[in-house]
C-alpha positions as CSV (number, residue, x, y, z in Angstrom):
1,M,201.3,15.3,1.7
2,R,201.8,18.8,3.1
3,A,201.5,20.3,-0.3
4,R,197.9,18.5,-0.7
5,V,196.8,20.2,2.7
6,L,198.4,23.6,1.7
7,A,196.6,23.1,-1.8
8,A,192.8,22.1,-0.3
9,A,193.0,25.2,2.1
10,M,193.8,27.4,-0.6
11,L,190.9,26.2,-2.6
12,L,188.8,27.7,0.6
13,V,189.5,31.1,-0.8
14,L,187.8,30.9,-4.4
15,P,184.6,31.3,-2.9
16,F,185.4,34.7,-1.0
17,A,187.6,35.6,-4.4
18,L,185.3,35.4,-7.2
19,P,181.8,36.9,-8.1
20,P,178.8,34.7,-6.7
21,H,177.9,33.4,-10.0
22,R,182.3,32.1,-10.7
23,A,182.1,31.5,-7.2
24,Q,180.1,28.4,-7.2
25,T,181.3,26.5,-10.3
26,A,184.7,27.4,-9.2
27,R,185.2,25.5,-6.1
28,R,185.8,22.0,-6.3
29,G,183.8,19.1,-4.1
30,P,180.5,19.3,-2.7
31,R,178.2,22.3,-2.9
32,L,177.5,24.0,0.4
33,R,174.7,25.8,1.9
34,P,174.3,26.7,5.5
35,Q,171.9,25.3,8.3
36,Q,168.4,26.9,8.2
37,A,167.0,29.1,11.0
38,G,166.8,26.9,14.6
39,G,169.6,24.5,13.8
40,Q,168.0,22.3,10.8
41,A,170.5,21.1,8.5
42,A,169.9,22.3,4.9
43,G,168.6,19.1,3.1
44,G,166.4,17.6,5.5
45,G,169.2,16.1,7.9
46,P,168.7,15.6,11.1
47,G,167.5,18.7,13.1
48,A,170.0,20.2,15.6
49,A,168.9,22.4,18.7
50,N,172.3,21.3,20.2
51,F,175.3,22.3,18.2
52,R,177.4,21.0,20.1
53,T,176.1,17.6,20.2
54,N,174.9,18.1,16.0
55,A,178.6,19.9,14.9
56,P,179.4,17.6,12.0
57,V,183.1,18.5,12.5
58,D,184.6,18.2,16.2
59,L,187.2,21.7,16.1
60,A,188.3,21.1,19.8
61,G,191.5,20.7,20.7
62,Y,195.0,22.3,21.0
63,W,196.3,23.9,17.3
64,V,199.6,25.3,16.5
65,S,199.7,28.1,13.7
66,L,201.4,26.8,10.7
67,I,203.7,30.0,9.0
68,T,203.2,28.7,5.4
69,D,202.9,32.5,3.6
70,D,203.6,36.0,4.8
71,W,206.5,34.4,7.1
72,R,207.9,38.5,7.6
73,Y,204.7,40.3,7.9
74,R,203.4,37.3,10.5
75,M,206.4,36.4,12.2
76,L,208.2,40.2,12.6
77,T,206.6,43.1,13.2
78,P,206.7,45.1,10.0
79,P,208.4,48.5,9.4
80,K,206.3,51.6,10.2
81,G,204.1,52.7,7.1
82,N,204.3,48.9,5.6
83,V,201.4,48.3,4.0
84,D,202.6,45.6,1.3
85,Y,199.7,43.9,-0.4
86,L,197.0,45.8,1.7
87,P,194.7,47.3,-0.6
88,V,194.2,50.1,2.0
89,T,192.6,53.5,1.6
90,P,194.5,56.8,1.6
91,E,193.3,57.9,5.3
92,A,194.5,54.2,6.6
93,R,198.5,54.5,5.0
94,R,197.5,58.0,6.9
95,V,197.2,56.5,10.0
96,A,200.2,53.3,9.7
97,E,202.4,56.1,9.0
98,Q,201.8,58.0,12.4
99,W,201.9,54.5,13.7
100,D,203.8,54.7,17.7
101,S,204.0,52.0,19.7
102,I,205.0,53.3,22.5
103,K,201.7,56.2,22.2
104,D,200.1,52.8,22.4
105,E,201.3,51.1,25.2
106,A,200.9,54.2,27.4
107,A,197.4,54.6,26.2
108,G,196.7,50.9,27.4
109,E,196.0,49.9,23.7
110,Q,199.0,47.8,23.0
111,C,196.2,44.8,22.3
112,R,195.5,46.5,19.0
113,G,197.4,44.2,16.9
114,Y,195.6,41.2,18.7
115,G,192.0,41.9,18.0
116,A,189.7,39.1,16.2
117,V,191.0,40.3,12.8
118,G,194.6,40.5,13.6
119,V,194.9,37.8,16.4
120,M,194.4,34.7,13.9
121,R,197.6,35.7,11.8
122,L,199.9,35.8,14.8
123,P,202.7,32.6,15.2
124,G,201.1,30.4,18.4
125,R,198.3,28.2,19.6
126,L,194.9,28.3,20.0
127,H,192.6,26.4,21.9
128,I,189.2,25.1,21.2
129,T,186.6,24.3,24.1
130,W,182.6,24.4,23.8
131,G,181.7,26.7,26.8
132,S,178.3,25.5,25.9
133,D,175.9,23.7,24.1
134,T,175.6,27.0,21.7
135,V,179.3,28.4,22.1
136,L,182.4,27.3,21.0
137,K,185.0,29.0,22.7
138,L,188.4,30.2,21.1
139,E,191.3,31.0,23.1
140,T,195.1,32.4,21.8
141,D,198.3,32.1,23.8
142,A,199.4,35.1,21.5
143,G,197.9,38.5,23.6
144,T,195.7,35.6,26.2
145,Q,192.5,36.4,23.7
146,T,189.5,34.9,24.0
147,R,186.4,34.7,21.3
148,R,183.3,33.2,21.2
149,F,181.4,31.9,18.9
150,V,177.4,32.0,19.3
151,F,175.2,29.5,17.6
152,G,171.4,29.9,17.2
153,T,169.8,33.1,18.7
154,A,172.1,36.7,17.3
155,P,174.3,37.5,21.1
156,P,173.8,40.6,22.3
157,E,176.0,43.2,20.4
158,A,179.1,43.9,22.3
159,D,178.6,47.8,23.6
160,P,181.0,49.5,24.0
161,P,182.4,47.1,21.5
162,T,185.8,45.0,22.7
163,W,188.7,43.3,21.0
164,Q,186.9,40.1,19.9
165,G,183.5,41.8,18.7
166,T,180.1,40.0,18.6
167,S,180.1,36.6,16.8
168,Q,177.9,34.5,15.2
169,A,178.1,31.5,14.0
170,R,176.5,28.5,11.8
171,W,177.5,25.2,10.7
172,V,177.4,24.7,6.4
173,L,176.8,21.5,5.2
174,P,177.2,19.5,1.9
175,I,173.9,19.0,0.6
176,N,173.0,15.1,1.1
177,R,171.6,13.6,-2.2
178,A,171.1,10.2,-0.2
179,A,168.5,10.4,2.4
180,G,169.9,9.7,5.3
181,A,173.3,10.1,4.7
182,A,176.0,11.1,7.4
183,N,177.7,14.7,7.3
184,A,180.6,13.3,9.7
185,G,183.6,15.2,9.4
186,R,182.3,17.1,6.0
187,G,181.1,20.5,7.3
188,E,182.4,23.7,7.9
189,L,182.1,26.3,10.7
190,R,181.1,29.5,9.4
191,V,182.0,33.0,11.6
192,R,180.5,37.0,11.3
193,T,182.3,39.0,13.3
194,T,181.0,42.6,14.1
195,H,180.9,44.8,16.3
196,M,185.0,44.9,17.2
197,R,187.1,47.6,18.6
198,P,189.4,49.5,15.9
199,G,192.4,47.4,15.7
200,Y,195.5,47.0,13.5
201,I,195.2,44.2,10.4
202,R,198.9,44.1,10.9
203,K,201.2,44.8,14.5
204,N,202.7,47.9,12.5
205,G,199.9,49.8,12.8
206,V,198.1,49.2,9.7
207,P,194.0,49.8,10.9
208,Y,190.5,48.4,10.8
209,S,187.9,50.7,12.3
210,A,184.7,50.0,14.4
211,D,182.5,49.6,10.8
212,A,185.0,46.5,10.3
213,V,183.1,43.0,9.2
214,L,185.0,40.0,9.5
215,T,184.0,36.6,8.0
216,E,185.6,33.1,8.4
217,N,185.6,29.3,7.5
218,Y,186.6,27.5,9.4
219,V,187.8,23.5,7.3
220,R,189.1,20.7,9.3
221,L,191.6,18.7,6.7
222,V,192.7,15.0,7.2
223,D,196.3,14.3,5.8
224,D,197.2,10.9,4.4
225,D,198.9,10.1,7.2
226,G,196.1,10.7,10.3
227,T,197.5,14.7,10.9
228,E,195.1,17.0,11.7
229,Y,194.3,20.1,10.3
230,M,192.5,23.3,10.4
231,A,192.1,25.7,7.7
232,L,190.9,29.7,8.2
233,T,189.8,32.1,5.4
234,Q,189.3,34.9,6.2
235,M,187.6,37.9,4.6
236,V,187.9,41.7,6.4
237,E,185.8,44.1,4.7
238,D,185.7,48.0,6.1
239,P,184.7,50.8,4.5
240,V,186.8,53.4,5.9
241,Y,190.2,51.7,5.4
242,L,189.9,49.7,3.0
243,A,189.1,49.8,-0.9
244,Q,188.1,46.2,-1.6
245,P,187.9,43.2,1.1
246,V,191.1,41.6,2.5
247,I,191.1,37.7,2.2
248,R,193.8,35.7,3.7
249,T,194.5,32.0,4.9
250,M,195.6,30.3,7.5
251,L,196.5,26.8,8.2
252,F,197.2,25.1,11.8
253,R,197.9,21.5,12.9
254,K,195.9,19.7,15.7
255,Q,198.3,19.0,18.8
256,A,197.7,16.0,20.6
257,D,197.9,17.8,24.0
258,A,198.9,21.3,25.5
259,S,202.4,20.9,24.9
260,G,203.9,24.6,24.0
261,W,200.8,26.5,25.2
262,N,202.2,29.6,26.8
263,P,199.6,32.3,27.1
264,T,201.7,36.0,27.0
265,P,200.4,39.1,27.4
266,C,199.6,41.6,24.4
267,A,203.0,43.5,23.2
268,S,202.6,46.7,20.4
269,R,206.0,46.3,19.2
C-alpha cells in the first residue's frame, strides 16, 4: 500500500520538472487551478474569506517524516564539500568546500541548516495548527523552528530576513465541472517563501542565498487502510548558488497524537 502512496507522491514532481506545456498533459488526475483573489475558489466554488473554515483539506496535526530517499544525505551530515545531485554553481561549490561547523557555532549561525529550505528535509516531526483564520503555523521539532503561512493579503516582508522567511499561501482547488460539487479532500496547499536569511540546502554547508525563492506544494494522501500521508514537493530557485532549480519530494505520515514530539535546538554538526 505504501508503494502506491509513494508513486502518487512522485507524480507531484511533474508540474515542477516539466516545461509548462508538457506538465499540463503529464499530470494525471484532476486539473488544478488556484483560488482567485479574496479567497474565491476558482470555477465558481463557494467564497472563503475564512481560509481555515473553508480549507479543502485538513493538514492540522502531528506528522512524522518518512526518510524514503537520500537516506545518507538526510539522516547523516554529508562530508564537507559533498554536493552530490545538486546543480550548484562554481561559487556554491567553493563555499561548500570552506564549510566549518565550529565557525558557524561561534558566530551563532548553527541554524543555517534549519532554514525553510533545509529543515523540511531533516528527520523529525511537524506540528501543524491554525494560528488564526488566515495563518497556518508549521512547527518542527528539529531545530525548534516555526513557519507561518499567510493567506489572503500578502504578509509584510521579513526585515531583516529570517531563517523561515516570508511565506504567502493559497489553496489550489480542482476544477468543478458539476455545479456545487464538494471539493472536500481534493485540494492542495501551495506556499511561496522569500526573504530568507542565507542558509544551507544541506547541513554540510551547501549554500542558498538571500535571493533564493522556495515554492512548495502540500498534498494530503490517504491509503487504503485509512493511513494519512502528506506529500511535500519543494522547488528551490537561487540565481546565486544554483545553476537550475532543485526539486525534491518529502513524505510524512500523520500521527494520532504528540508521541515522539521532541523539540531540539539547532546543531551545526
